[in-house]
Structure formats: C-alpha cells, structure tokens
C-alpha positions as CSV (number, residue, x, y, z in Angstrom):
1,X,-62.4,-159.5,-46.6
2,X,-61.6,-156.0,-45.4
3,X,-58.9,-153.5,-46.3
4,X,-57.2,-154.2,-42.9
5,X,-56.8,-157.9,-43.7
6,X,-54.7,-157.0,-46.8
7,X,-52.6,-154.1,-45.4
8,X,-52.3,-153.6,-41.6
9,X,-53.3,-150.0,-40.6
10,X,-50.0,-149.6,-38.7
11,X,-48.1,-150.0,-42.0
12,X,-50.1,-147.1,-43.5
13,X,-50.4,-144.7,-40.6
14,X,-47.9,-145.9,-38.0
15,X,-48.8,-146.7,-34.5
16,X,-51.7,-144.6,-33.4
17,X,-51.7,-143.0,-29.9
18,X,-54.6,-143.8,-27.6
19,X,-57.2,-141.0,-27.5
20,X,-57.8,-139.4,-24.2
21,X,-61.4,-139.6,-23.1
22,X,-63.2,-139.2,-19.8
23,X,-61.3,-140.8,-16.9
24,X,-58.5,-142.0,-19.0
25,X,-55.4,-140.4,-17.5
26,X,-52.9,-141.5,-20.1
27,X,-50.6,-139.0,-21.7
28,X,-49.7,-139.3,-25.4
29,X,-46.6,-141.4,-24.5
30,X,-48.7,-143.9,-22.7
31,X,-47.7,-143.0,-19.2
32,X,-50.3,-142.3,-16.5
33,X,-50.5,-138.6,-15.5
34,X,-50.0,-137.9,-11.8
35,X,-53.0,-136.1,-10.3
36,X,-52.7,-134.4,-6.9
37,X,-56.1,-135.3,-5.6
38,X,-55.5,-133.7,-2.2
39,X,-54.7,-130.3,-3.8
40,X,-57.7,-130.6,-6.2
41,X,-60.1,-131.1,-3.3
42,X,-58.5,-128.4,-1.1
43,X,-60.4,-125.2,-0.1
44,X,-57.8,-123.2,-2.1
45,X,-59.2,-124.6,-5.3
46,X,-62.5,-122.6,-4.7
47,X,-60.6,-119.5,-5.8
48,X,-61.5,-119.1,-9.5
49,X,-58.8,-120.0,-12.0
50,X,-56.4,-121.2,-9.3
51,X,-53.6,-123.5,-10.5
52,X,-53.4,-126.9,-8.7
53,X,-49.7,-126.6,-8.4
54,X,-50.1,-123.3,-6.5
55,X,-52.6,-124.9,-4.3
56,X,-50.1,-127.7,-3.6
57,X,-47.4,-125.1,-2.9
58,X,-49.7,-123.3,-0.4
59,X,-50.6,-126.6,1.3
60,X,-46.9,-127.5,1.6
61,X,-46.2,-124.3,3.6
62,X,-49.2,-124.8,5.8
63,X,-51.9,-122.7,4.2
64,X,-55.0,-124.9,3.9
65,X,-57.9,-122.4,4.0
66,X,-58.6,-119.3,2.0
67,X,-58.9,-117.1,5.1
68,X,-55.2,-117.9,5.9
69,X,-54.2,-115.8,2.9
70,X,-55.7,-112.6,4.4
71,X,-53.0,-110.0,5.3
72,X,-50.2,-112.0,3.8
73,X,-47.8,-110.8,1.2
74,X,-47.5,-112.7,-2.1
75,X,-43.7,-112.1,-2.0
76,X,-43.4,-113.6,1.5
77,X,-45.5,-116.6,0.5
78,X,-43.3,-117.1,-2.5
79,X,-40.1,-116.9,-0.4
80,X,-41.5,-119.6,1.9
81,X,-42.4,-121.8,-1.1
82,X,-38.9,-121.3,-2.6
83,X,-37.3,-122.4,0.7
84,X,-39.0,-125.7,0.3
85,X,-38.8,-125.9,-3.5
86,X,-36.2,-123.5,-5.0
87,X,-37.1,-124.5,-8.6
88,X,-40.6,-123.0,-8.3
89,X,-41.3,-120.7,-11.3
90,X,-41.9,-117.1,-10.6
91,X,-45.2,-116.9,-12.7
92,X,-47.0,-118.5,-9.7
93,X,-46.7,-115.2,-7.8
94,X,-49.6,-113.9,-9.9
95,X,-51.8,-116.7,-8.6
96,X,-50.8,-115.9,-5.0
97,X,-51.7,-112.2,-5.5
98,X,-55.0,-113.2,-7.0
99,X,-55.7,-115.6,-4.1
100,X,-54.9,-112.9,-1.6
101,X,-57.3,-110.5,-3.4
102,X,-60.0,-113.2,-3.3
103,X,-59.5,-113.8,0.4
104,X,-59.5,-110.2,1.5
105,X,-62.6,-109.0,-0.5
106,X,-66.2,-110.3,-0.1
107,X,-67.3,-108.8,-3.4
108,X,-65.0,-109.6,-6.2
109,X,-64.5,-107.8,-9.5
110,X,-64.6,-110.4,-12.2
111,X,-61.8,-108.6,-14.1
112,X,-59.5,-109.1,-11.1
113,X,-60.1,-112.9,-10.9
114,X,-57.6,-113.7,-13.6
115,X,-53.8,-114.3,-12.9
116,X,-52.7,-112.3,-15.9
117,X,-54.1,-109.1,-14.2
118,X,-51.7,-109.7,-11.2
119,X,-48.5,-110.1,-13.2
120,X,-45.9,-107.3,-12.9
C-alpha cells in the first residue's frame, strides 16, 4: 500500500499543472499556444534576436525578405503596421530599427544586434 492509496495527492497539493517539455505546446491553463509557423520560418527571422510578432507584422505589410528593409524608415514601417493593426505596441519600433541596420550593413557590430540599443 502506498501513501497515495491512503490520501490522494490532489488533496494535499491541489491539482498540479502539466509540465511543459519539448514539443508540448500547452500553457499553464491547459490551452494550446498558437505558434505562427509561417513567421517562424520567414527570412526575417534570420535577423538575430528578431521577435516573431515583428516578423509577422512585416509579412503583413508585404516585407518578406531582409533586403526589402534597406533604405526604409522604421517610423514609416510602423505607420504601415499601425494602419493594419492600430493596437500594435510601440516597443516593436526598436526591432524594426535593428532589422534595418542588419539589412543595410554587411559587417554587423554585435553590440548593435540587440533591440534595447535601438530604443529611444
């Protein structure tokens, strides 16, 4: 006879959340996380530290390749994104600036490949 046969573990510890391992995409409340596979596999994600949500925003305005960011203004890109999705948070502009830097330079300074460097 084990301890669990005498007192159920739920009575002692409450209902335990399922741990998240490997390919299990469940959140703590048991719902499946939505993963944007198309954005994850896009060329934009080759930019170091790029956020998937920013990659999705760029794809939604028609930017699919890194070279398409060359010569663009982060503010104008943000305006286009906000026309489609007005609730887009302003912190994403730092990712846009970083992406433009990455696209316009062949040799990248590692210190400039972090979005916090590009915030105002």
